[in-house]
Wavefront OBJ file of the C-alpha trace (Angstrom):
o trace
v -53.255 -68.151 155.616
v -54.381 -69.855 158.815
v -51.980 -72.535 160.016
v -53.642 -73.278 163.355
v -56.269 -75.972 162.945
v -58.391 -76.978 165.919
v -58.898 -80.724 166.182
v -61.878 -82.927 166.980
v -59.912 -84.747 169.635
v -60.071 -85.163 173.403
v -56.916 -85.785 175.436
v -56.247 -86.100 179.146
v -53.217 -84.844 181.052
v -52.485 -87.252 183.897
v -49.843 -87.691 186.523
v -48.234 -91.115 186.322
v -46.562 -93.230 188.948
v -42.765 -93.279 188.817
v -41.234 -94.309 192.137
v -43.910 -93.520 194.661
v -43.328 -94.549 198.258
v -46.989 -95.311 198.886
v -48.349 -98.635 197.555
v -50.085 -98.755 194.179
v -53.807 -98.145 194.575
v -53.374 -96.021 197.725
v -55.417 -92.801 197.565
v -52.234 -90.774 197.843
v -49.904 -92.890 195.723
v -49.132 -89.710 193.772
v -51.940 -87.249 194.602
v -54.768 -87.336 197.171
v -58.394 -87.013 196.074
v -59.501 -83.362 195.644
v -55.881 -82.241 195.408
v -54.243 -80.993 192.229
v -50.828 -80.179 190.804
v -50.214 -76.766 189.259
v -47.914 -76.366 186.264
v -46.501 -73.059 185.057
v -44.420 -72.493 181.899
v -40.712 -73.030 182.512
v -38.201 -70.361 181.496
v -35.526 -70.684 178.827
v -31.852 -69.754 179.558
v -32.691 -66.118 178.752
v -35.426 -66.046 181.370
v -38.378 -66.033 178.964
v -41.250 -68.556 179.265
v -41.169 -71.621 177.045
v -44.616 -71.544 175.436
v -44.093 -73.915 172.507
v -45.790 -71.401 170.192
v -44.477 -70.030 166.914
v -45.105 -66.347 166.157
v -47.807 -67.408 163.672
v -49.538 -69.548 166.296
v -49.360 -66.696 168.810
v -51.203 -64.412 166.383
v -53.851 -67.004 165.494
v -54.538 -67.949 169.113
v -54.895 -64.248 169.926
v -57.565 -63.952 167.225
v -59.452 -67.057 168.337
v -59.342 -66.024 171.999
v -60.077 -62.330 171.371
v -56.765 -61.182 172.845
v -54.826 -58.067 171.934
v -51.946 -58.478 169.501
v -48.764 -59.406 171.340
v -50.545 -60.832 174.379
v -49.141 -64.340 173.795
v -45.618 -63.192 172.961
v -43.060 -64.898 175.138
v -41.839 -61.410 176.045
v -45.160 -60.669 177.741
v -44.208 -61.820 181.207
v -47.367 -60.354 182.735
v -49.559 -62.818 180.814
v -47.351 -65.880 181.071
v -46.425 -65.155 184.667
v -50.086 -65.763 185.536
v -50.647 -68.710 183.199
v -51.507 -71.685 185.390
v -52.623 -75.213 184.556
v -54.232 -77.158 187.395
v -54.132 -80.936 186.983
v -56.439 -82.816 189.392
v -55.819 -86.366 190.518
v -58.140 -87.827 187.876
v -56.471 -85.807 185.132
v -57.220 -82.671 183.137
v -59.467 -83.197 180.096
v -58.629 -80.969 177.125
v -60.916 -80.665 174.101
v -58.756 -79.659 171.186
v -61.635 -78.042 169.283
v -61.692 -75.438 172.079
v -59.098 -72.647 171.530
v -58.312 -72.237 175.234
v -57.864 -75.974 175.765
v -55.772 -76.197 172.612
v -53.522 -73.371 173.843
v -53.047 -75.217 177.143
v -52.259 -78.384 175.185
v -49.576 -76.612 173.097
v -47.959 -75.107 176.203
v -47.917 -78.433 178.050
v -46.373 -80.155 175.026
v -43.354 -77.875 175.453
v -43.021 -78.577 179.195
v -40.276 -81.061 180.119
v -42.451 -82.299 182.987
v -45.034 -83.544 180.499
v -44.503 -86.525 178.179
v -46.365 -86.141 174.899
v -47.579 -89.742 174.711
v -47.794 -93.053 176.570
v -44.874 -94.298 174.463
v -42.642 -91.438 175.624
v -43.432 -91.250 179.313
v -40.834 -93.735 180.565
v -38.154 -92.328 178.263
v -38.595 -88.739 179.470
v -36.433 -88.390 182.613
v -38.082 -85.189 183.854
v -41.674 -86.156 183.050
v -44.207 -86.638 185.824
v -47.273 -86.162 183.629
v -48.406 -87.556 180.302
v -50.740 -86.329 177.565
v -52.835 -89.365 176.748
v -56.163 -90.538 175.355
v -58.361 -93.637 175.435
v -56.848 -94.789 172.130
v -53.286 -94.232 173.354
v -53.949 -96.033 176.630
v -55.497 -98.989 174.800
v -52.478 -99.225 172.494
v -50.064 -98.945 175.433
v -51.937 -101.672 177.341
v -51.934 -103.932 174.291
v -48.185 -103.393 173.849
v -47.625 -104.182 177.536
v -49.632 -107.409 177.253
v -47.664 -108.378 174.133
v -44.318 -107.887 175.909
v -45.503 -109.883 178.911
v -46.669 -112.686 176.643
v -43.221 -112.854 175.037
v -41.560 -112.750 178.447
v -43.664 -115.597 179.823
v -43.038 -117.596 176.663
v -39.269 -117.297 177.198
v -39.741 -117.961 180.912
v -41.417 -121.288 180.140
v -38.216 -122.492 178.427
v -35.918 -121.777 181.395
v -34.361 -124.492 183.507
v -33.652 -124.081 187.212
v -30.050 -123.268 186.304
v -31.211 -120.582 183.859
v -33.480 -119.052 186.489
v -30.708 -119.086 189.081
v -28.304 -117.406 186.651
v -30.881 -114.781 185.798
v -31.370 -113.870 189.455
v -27.616 -113.720 190.058
v -27.264 -111.170 187.281
v -30.055 -109.131 188.886
v -28.374 -109.116 192.292
v -30.811 -111.538 193.927
v -28.636 -114.575 194.255
v -30.646 -117.701 195.184
v -29.490 -120.026 197.943
v -28.065 -123.407 196.954
v -31.270 -125.124 198.114
v -33.691 -122.688 196.417
v -36.778 -124.529 195.196
v -38.232 -124.331 191.710
v -41.282 -122.605 193.178
v -39.134 -119.888 194.785
v -37.154 -119.299 191.577
v -40.330 -119.062 189.512
v -41.973 -116.699 191.994
v -38.996 -114.328 192.037
v -38.701 -114.174 188.255
v -42.476 -113.822 187.980
v -42.238 -110.638 190.069
v -39.705 -109.189 187.628
v -41.801 -110.099 184.589
v -44.890 -108.497 186.098
v -43.107 -105.202 186.770
v -40.439 -105.074 184.020
v -41.052 -107.640 181.279
v -38.935 -105.535 178.922
v -35.968 -105.780 181.303
v -36.435 -109.548 181.563
v -36.301 -109.967 177.766
v -33.393 -107.544 177.441
v -31.377 -109.575 179.954
v -32.036 -112.843 178.145
v -30.895 -111.286 174.866
v -27.588 -110.253 176.438
v -24.954 -112.482 174.836
v -22.857 -112.158 178.024
v -25.694 -113.179 180.322
v -24.209 -116.571 181.283
v -20.683 -115.177 181.618
v -21.942 -112.561 184.080
v -23.502 -115.298 186.188
v -20.250 -117.295 185.949
v -18.205 -114.349 187.224
v -20.657 -113.848 190.076
v -20.196 -117.513 191.007
v -16.421 -117.057 190.928
v -16.587 -114.131 193.325
v -18.890 -115.985 195.740
v -16.634 -119.072 195.667
v -13.573 -116.796 196.060
v -12.040 -118.011 192.817
v -12.027 -114.305 191.911
v -11.759 -111.280 194.153
v -13.766 -108.126 193.507
v -12.257 -104.889 194.783
v -14.356 -101.887 193.901
v -15.003 -102.379 190.200
v -11.821 -104.452 189.676
v -11.662 -108.247 189.361
v -8.530 -110.087 190.503
v -7.251 -113.653 190.431
v -6.319 -115.325 193.706
v -2.690 -114.358 193.155
v -3.617 -110.684 192.923
v -3.396 -110.258 189.137
v -6.050 -107.879 187.827
v -7.949 -109.343 184.866
v -10.389 -106.469 184.458
v -11.048 -103.003 185.817
v -14.787 -103.500 185.241
v -17.234 -106.335 184.669
v -17.130 -105.663 180.915
v -13.310 -105.839 180.817
v -13.350 -109.056 182.853
v -15.824 -110.654 180.451
v -13.682 -109.604 177.507
v -10.562 -111.056 179.167
v -12.163 -114.436 179.878
v -13.532 -114.717 176.346
v -10.200 -114.188 174.602
v -8.674 -117.408 173.154
v -5.295 -116.716 174.760
v -6.897 -116.629 178.227
v -8.825 -119.899 178.025
v -6.474 -121.584 180.500
v -7.521 -118.995 183.101
v -11.195 -119.533 182.278
v -10.857 -123.341 182.509
v -8.996 -123.004 185.798
v -11.787 -120.846 187.271
v -14.399 -123.262 185.977
v -12.668 -126.212 187.617
v -12.560 -124.365 190.946
v -16.311 -123.873 190.771
v -16.882 -127.547 190.011
v -14.779 -128.549 192.991
l 1 2 3 4 5 6 7 8 9 10 11 12 13 14 15 16 17 18 19 20 21 22 23 24 25 26 27 28 29 30 31 32 33 34 35 36 37 38 39 40 41 42 43 44 45 46 47 48 49 50 51 52 53 54 55 56 57 58 59 60 61 62 63 64 65 66 67 68 69 70 71 72 73 74 75 76 77 78 79 80 81 82 83 84 85 86 87 88 89 90 91 92 93 94 95 96 97 98 99 100 101 102 103 104 105 106 107 108 109 110 111 112 113 114 115 116 117 118 119 120 121 122 123 124 125 126 127 128 129 130 131 132 133 134 135 136 137 138 139 140 141 142 143 144 145 146 147 148 149 150 151 152 153 154 155 156 157 158 159 160 161 162 163 164 165 166 167 168 169 170 171 172 173 174 175 176 177 178 179 180 181 182 183 184 185 186 187 188 189 190 191 192 193 194 195 196 197 198 199 200 201 202 203 204 205 206 207 208 209 210 211 212 213 214 215 216 217 218 219 220 221 222 223 224 225 226 227 228 229 230 231 232 233 234 235 236 237 238 239 240 241 242 243 244 245 246 247 248 249 250 251 252 253 254 255 256 257 258 259 260 261 262 263 264 265 266
């Protein structure tokens, strides 16, 4: 019984920008025009190519492609050693009703350099390419717009103090005379690039405490040595930011918290 079903579907394999050093939109931000990237099947720990094919799929592809039995076996290093997939800058279009394209698709799905969808590409640490389609890209864009809308909605509720605290937590401490326009511009940059990170930070129940501890360090009410946090007398209250937060939130340590707070107010 045939288990390999060709599909009336068109997908594109594209390289996506991760941390390129050239500006977005530059011709060579990840690949120059007329240049291409070549992918070859990676090997498993035993030294055999990772093809992503079951033995049944190997046999059915061999029939559809007119290949001799055993040609697509992972033990056939002669065939797989010469299997190359060239991906041009504009992407490689694969028509999944074509046996050769579908074989390439199956092999790329098993490659750790290739994310299998728009949803997976930022969660795949080794991925530099993504298998996508017009429908997938539309859904991904819609999801991105939705997240940005939520982020800007939360942004509209923030006071200057909230914005200042947010930037402190992100390591971009504003000056004491920072204007509303500057605060809004800096947070706007974060929302445009990482709206998910913006929302995640606001949901952090320890968000304000982190900003408070940062204030304490700047005002020298606390000393930070490596990852440790110490009181002015030298007592360690936490060996990490998380431990310090936990210490200051405990009921029995509220005198210490109030004392630090009063030093900031002064």
